[in-house]
Residue, then its C-alpha position, 0 to 999 in steps of 0.5 A: m146885841n141880844n141876850l142869847k149865847q149865839l149872835s143873830a145872822r145880822e149881828r155876825i155880819n156887823l161884827l165881820l164888816d167895817d161899821n156902816s159898810f154893809v149893803e144888803i142884796g135880795a132882802l125882799v126875796h122869799a120862798r116860791s114854794t107853797d107846797f105842804n106847810m110852806a104857804s103858811t110859813p113866813t120866810p123873810a129873805d128866805g133865811v139868808i142875809t146876803g150882800y157886800g161890805l168892807a172888812d178892814g177896807n177890803l171889799v167882801y161879799v158875805y152871806s149869813q144864814d138866819a136860824a130864826v127862819m125855818n132853822g136856817a134850812v136851805g131852799e131854792m131861793h136861799a141857795k140862789k141868793i148865795s149863788k148871786i153873791y158868787e156871781l158878783a164876787l167873780k165879776t168884781g174879784a173879791p172874796v166870799v165869806g159864808l156864815i153858816d147856821c143851818a138845819g140842812m136842805r129844806l125837805q118841802e122844796a125837794t128837787d127845786a132845792l137840789d137844783a139850786f144846791g147843785e148850782l151853788y156847788f158849781k159856782q163854788t167850783m168855778a170860784s176856786g182858785v179865782i177868789p178866796q172863799i171862807t166859811a165860818i160855822f156857828g151852828t149846824c152844818g150837816g148833810g149836803v150843806a157840809m159840802i159848802p165849807a169843803l168847797t171853800d179855801f178856809t173853814f172856821m168853827t166855834r168850839e162850842g155850839a157848832r156842828l159839822f157832819v155829812n152823816t150824824p154821829n148816831a147814823l154811823e155804823h157801830n157809833d153813837v155820839s156818846k162814843c165819838d162825836t164826829s160832828s164836834c169842832q174837836y173832832q173836825s179840827v184835830q182828827a178830820g182836818t177840815v177846820d183851819y181855825a177853832g174859835e172860843s167864841e163867835e166874836d173870836v172867829l169873826s175877828k180872825i176872819r178879818m185878819l185873814i182877809s187882810l193877809l189875802p189878795a182879793n183875787c188871783d190877779d191881785e198884785s197890790s196885796y201889800a202892807d207898809c212894813n215898819d219893822d226892821l228888815n235887818r232884825e236878828d235874833p241869836a236865840l234862833e240858833n238853838v230853836k227847832d220849833t218852826a212855829y216860833i221861828l216863823r213868828d220871830i222872822a215875820d213883820n211885827y211878829q204877825y203870824f196866822e197859823l192854819k189847821p194848828d190842831y191837825a197834823p201839828e208836826m207840819v206847820t202851815a201859816l201866813i206871815r208878812l215879810n217886808g209887807m208881802t204876804v208869804g205862805a210858810v210850810a215847816n216841819r216841826s219837831e219841838f213845841l215851845g211853851e210860853d216861857g220858852t221851854v220845850e213842852k213836847t217833842v215829836d219825830a222829825v218825819l213826814t206823815t200822811d196827814g202832814a203831807g196832805k195838809a202842806a200840799d193843799f196849802v201850797r196849791f192855794c198859795d200858788a193859785f193866788s200868787i203867794p210866795v212860799l217859804t219852807l223850813v226843813n227838818v225831816e229825817g224820813y217817813k213815819a213808819t207804821v202799818e197805817e201810814e204805809k197805806t197812804i204815805a207814798k200817795a200823800c208825799a207824791r201829792l206834796t212833791c207835785a204841789y211844790a213842783d207845779a208851783t210857779v210862785p217864788k219858792v225859798t227853802v231853809v234847811i234848819d236841821k236834818a234833811f234826809g232821803s226822799a222825804y227831804l226831796a219832797m220838802n221843796s228841795r232844789h231838785i224839785g224846783a226851789d228857787m233859793v235854798y239856804a242851810y244853817p251851819k249845823a244842818q245835815i243834808g244827805m241820804m240818811n243819818a251818818a251813823s246809820a249809813v256807816k253801819i250799812m256800808y261797813a257791816d262786814e268790817i264792823k262785824a270783823s273788827d275788835k274795835a267796832q265802836t272806834l271804826i263806826a265813830e271814824k267812818t261816821a265823822e268822815y261820812e258827815k263831812i263828805q256827804n251830810s254837811p251843808v258845805s258838801a251840799a253847797a259845793r254841789g250846788y244843792v244849797d245856795d248859801i249857809i246862813e246864820p240862824a239869827a240872820t234868817r229874816k233878812r236873808v229870806i226877805a232879800a231872796f223874795e225881793m230878788l224873786y219878786t218878778k219871777r216868771e216860770d212856765r209849765p208844759d201846756k196841759k189841761h191839768g195834772t192827775i196826781 
C-alpha cells in the first residue's frame, strides 16, 4: 500500500479480487503512436491494467486505469485492451468491472483513439443484457469517457476525489463550479441519478462491488446464481403491521437481512434493491412514503406518489432484472402522480416506460399492496392488470380509483350541496365506498388480488410464491424490439 490518498490501479484490483487470483492480460502492450511528444513518453501497459480473476469465487474480468501513465488518458491501444477484455467476457459469460481514473481521450492519437473508443462503445452495447457491467469511478471520468459508465449496468463513485462529467461545470452556460459542481458525486448521485452507490472510500466502493457480484448471475443464461439459506423461511415480524418504510420491510424479509439498495440518494420515494429470498436473488421495487431512523422512529415522510425520476429509476431496474432472469418483487403504496408543472412535462412518458417495463418482463413477478393503490399509478406498479403473476394485499390496504372521501365528494356533489347534514352524508357514503370499491376484500372478490395476507407473514408468503413460479415460462409477440 502507498501513502497517497488514492490507491494505485493495481492496488484497486487486488482489493477487488480474491487473493492471488488476478491474471494480467496485455501487460506488454504500449502506445503505437509516435506523433507529437509520444515518442519520448513511456506508456507501460498503455495506462490500463487488464485481466481476470475471482471475486468471492466468481470469475470476473477487470480493467483498472493507471493515472500514473499520461494521467490515465485513453488512447488507441488502451481502449483496444479493454475491448479485448469484453470479447473474452462475452465468450465465457462473466461480468466486467471497470475501475476508472482517467483524464479523457489522448489528444495525440486523435482519430485512432476515436476509432478504438467507438469499438469499445460497440462492445459495451453488445454486452448489454448478456453480462453484468459494473463501473467504479475513483478519479476523473470526463468527456467521451463518461459514456463508459453510462453504458454499464451499475456505476459506483467515491464521494471525495471522483468526478463525472461530459462537459466540465465551468463549460456549462451560466454556470461555474462555485455555483454548481455538476461533476461531483453529490450532484451525480442525488440530482442526475447516474450513480448507484456513493462510497466513503475506495475500499468501501470495492467491497460493495464484491457484494453486488455475489448477488448477480454471471450472465443472462446463468441459472446457478443461488446461495445456501440458513435463515428461517417462516420467520415473522409483527412490527411490519405498522411500518410504511418499504426499505425496512425489504430488509426485514430478506435472508439474514441482506439488502443492497441501488441509487438510494436519487428519487428516494422509489426503492430499488437486490435481496435474497430462500437463497434466490430477487429484484425489489417499492414505493416509499416513510423513512425510519436507526432507532425505529419516523424521521421523514413524503407523499405516496409516482414521480418522473422514480418511475424512470424503477423502469431501468425492472428491465435489468428481466434481462438477467432475476424475479421481481413489488411493494405498492401509491395514491397518484406528483402534481407540479415540471412533472407534467415528463410524468406520462416516464410512467409509460414503467408500465412497459413491467408488462414486457417475463420473469416471475409478485406484488404486495401494503397500503394505498389508487388509479392508473397503481396500475403501473406491477398490478395484476399488466401482468403480475401473484398479487397479495395487507388487510388495511386500499385498492381502487381514488381515496374514498374524494370519490364521494365528486359523485354526490349535488346531494352534499343540498344537504343540511353534509358531513354525515359524506361519512356514510365514504364508508360505503370503502367497503364496496376500495377494500382488499372487494379486489380479491373480483380476482385482482390473490390473497389477503398478514404483514408479519410477508416473508414466507412471498418466498412460497417465488418457489411456485420458479419454472415460469412466458412468451411475448415476436418483434424486433419495443419503441417505448
